[in-house]
N, C-alpha and C positions, 0 to 999 in steps of 0.2 A: 110421968115418969112411968102412970100407970099402964098407960097405952104401948110404951118401949118392951114395959117387963110384957104385957099380953102379946107383943105383936114381935118381940126382936127375933123370935124363929121365922117366921117369914119374912123378917127384913133383909136377913142373913144369906136366908135362900135366895130372896129376892139377888142380892149383890152378889150373890157364887152365879147366878144365872147370867145378868147382867157381864160377868168378869167372860162367863166363857163365851157371849157371844160377841162378844168385843177379841177374844183368841181367836176364833172360827172368821171372821174379818180379817183378822191381822196376816191369817191362816191363807186366807185367799188373796192378798194381795203378794204377800210372800212367794207362793207358788207360781204366779203368776212369773213374776222377775225372774224366779229362780229358772223358768222354760225359758226365759228370753235369752236368760245367761247360758242355758247350755246352746242353744240353738247355733247364738253367736259364735259358742267356741266351737261346735260341730264345722263351721261356715268356714272358721281361719283355719282349721286341720284337714278342710278337704280343698279351698280355695283361698291359700294362703296369700296375704299381700306380698309381694316381690316386688322390690324398688331396681328399673330398671338399671342394666348395666351400661358404666361409661362406654363411650364411642372404641372401637377400637382405632389403636394408629395402625394405619397399612402403607405406613409411607415408603419401609422397606422394599415390601414387595410390589408397591406401584412404581421405585426405581427399576428393582429388578425387573417386570413386564416392561417397562420403558426403556432398557437396554439390549431386550430382545426382541424389543419391535424395528430395534436400529438393525437392519444389514452390517455385515462384515466383510467385507472382502481383498480376504488376503491372496497375494500374489505368491504361488508354489512353481510358477511353470518360466517365467521371464529373465527374473534374473537371480531364480532362488536354485541353488545348485545340489543342498542338500537332500532332497526327493527325487530330483531331478538331474543326474550328471550329464556334465557335458558329452552330449552327442556328436559319431563322422559318419559321413557317406562319400561311398563311392561316385566320384562324379562322373558324366560321359567321356573324359580324356582322361580316366584309369587313377586320376588322384586324388587324395581324400579332402573334402571340404567339412567345415563345422556345419553341424546341422543347427543353424540356429531358426530363427520365426522367418527368412526366406525362402526354406526349401523345408521337404515334408509335407506331412498332410496337413500341416497350417497353411499349406498357403495352396490348398485346394479350392479350387471356386468351382461353388456346381452354377450353371448356367441356364438351365430348363428341367423342368420338371414336366414329364407328359403323363396326362391318364391313357390308361388301357382297359377298355371298353370289354366285356361280353354283352353281344349284339343279338336279338332276336327277331327274326324276320318273319313276316305272316305271307310268304311266297304266292302259292298258289293252290287251288281246290282243283282232283282229278276225282270224275265221278264215274263208276260202274256200275257193274250190278250187284257188287257188296256191299256198296253204300259209297261216301264222299273220303277220297283221301286226301288230310293236307300235306302240304308240304311246308317245313317248316325251315328255315336258314338259321344257320348257327355259327359266330365268328368269336372265338377268345382268341382276343390280342396280347393277355400272360398265359397264355399255355407256354412250358418251357419247352418242347418240343417247336423248330419251326412250323412242320407240314400240318400240325395242327391248328395253326393262328390262321388260318386260311379259312372262309367261310364253304362250312358243309352244309346240305340238303340234308334231313330228318324227313322219313315220309309216314305219316300216322295217323289211325284213324281213332274214332271213340272207342274206348274199349280197350285197346293197344295194351301191352304190357310198358310198362316205362322201359326209354334208351337209356342211357348213359348223362344224360340233364335232365331231363325232364319227362315230366307223363301228361298227356290231357284230361284234364278235369271237364271241363264243359266247352261245348258248342255254342254259342251264344248267336240266335236267328234261324235262318232256314239252312240246315245242313250244307248246301248244294251252294248258297250264298252266303254263308254269317259273316255277321258285325263285327265279330270278335271269339278270340281261343284263349281261355282261363287255363297257363299252364302251370304246372307246379315243380318248381323246380329243387334239383334231388341235391344238392349241394347246402341248401340253406332253409328248405322244405316251406318258403315263401311261395303264394300262390299269386302268379303275375298276369294281365292282360295285352294279349298284342292283338292289334287290329294292321290292317293291311296298309294303312295309311299312317300308321305312329308303329314302328317297330320299337320293344324292348330294349332298353339300356340302364348298363349297370359298371362302375369300378371297378375291375379285379386288380387292379395292379396300376406300378408307375415305371414310366423309363424315366432316365437320368441323362444329362447329358452334363460332362464337367470338364475340368480346362486340368492341367498342371505347367504352368506358367516356366519354372524353373528351366526344365525339359522341352517348351515348345510342343507336349501333347496335349491330343486334345481326345475326349472319348466322349461318343456318341452314339446314342440309344442304348443306354448297356441297363441291362435290366434284374434283377435278383440272382442270384447266384453265376454269374459274369465274371471273370477272371480278366485282373488289369497287373499293369507294373507300370511303375515310375522310382524316382530318386531311390534306386536301390534294394527297393521291396517291390514282395509282391502280394497282391492284396485279393480280395473276393468283396463281392455286394452283396452286401450281407440282407439289406433290406433297402428299398425305397417307399418314401410317403411322400405327401404332397407337401410335405413342408422339411423334408433333409433324407442326407444320402448318408448310408451307415455303410462305411466299407472296415471290412477285418483281416486283420494281419495274418496271414499263411503260416507267420516263422512263431506266433503264440497266441494269434484266436483273440488279438486285442481288440473290441470293435472302438472306432472313432466317426463319431456323428459329425458328418458336414451341412448345417444349416444352407436356406434356400431361400433368398433371399430376391423376389422381383420387383 
């Protein structure tokens, strides 16, 4: 008892210190736990856990796409009179006939399509005191005027101004006997090579042979802008390409494409 009386203050102070040490140790674990909880809360706010959405039901859209991929051919011509009223034509005997599928543009048959070329040939060289003069032949089969379709000679030297078709840009080889000539075509700007043994050729248009069987009419070698008449109508050859003939009705400028099936 004497010991407690003499040392109770020290014992009390020791208990207080032990309590403080315990509180400090607890605060260390508490702060660590609180910090970890705050970090987890921050992560959840930045990258919150998201549940995946359920798969979309695209059945309706897929059915629509499938229907769009299936073509539907509507016959608004053969037996349909709402947008195509019955037409009549004047026959060769002066009587009116129905414009059914056996007459009119529907039975025009394209029998042949022939390409028209631009041909350029290196014909000869003329040498004189001023240098070499080259003779170039040009044939324009697609020219609108007949006299321009014949082969025409052009005389040109290196450095001369361009003519109406080409410009001489280079002479390869000996000038008096070159290997080839490089020409710049004025209509396209292309530079082409012309050799004596190998002319330059390019498709510039087409001719069409077609027939109209109801009147036993045959139209051969018709080109763009040519006029034809059959079935009581007047037509213009609007265009010809390698796959079709296009006729334009002079009365209403309606254009009809007639495919070529060789």
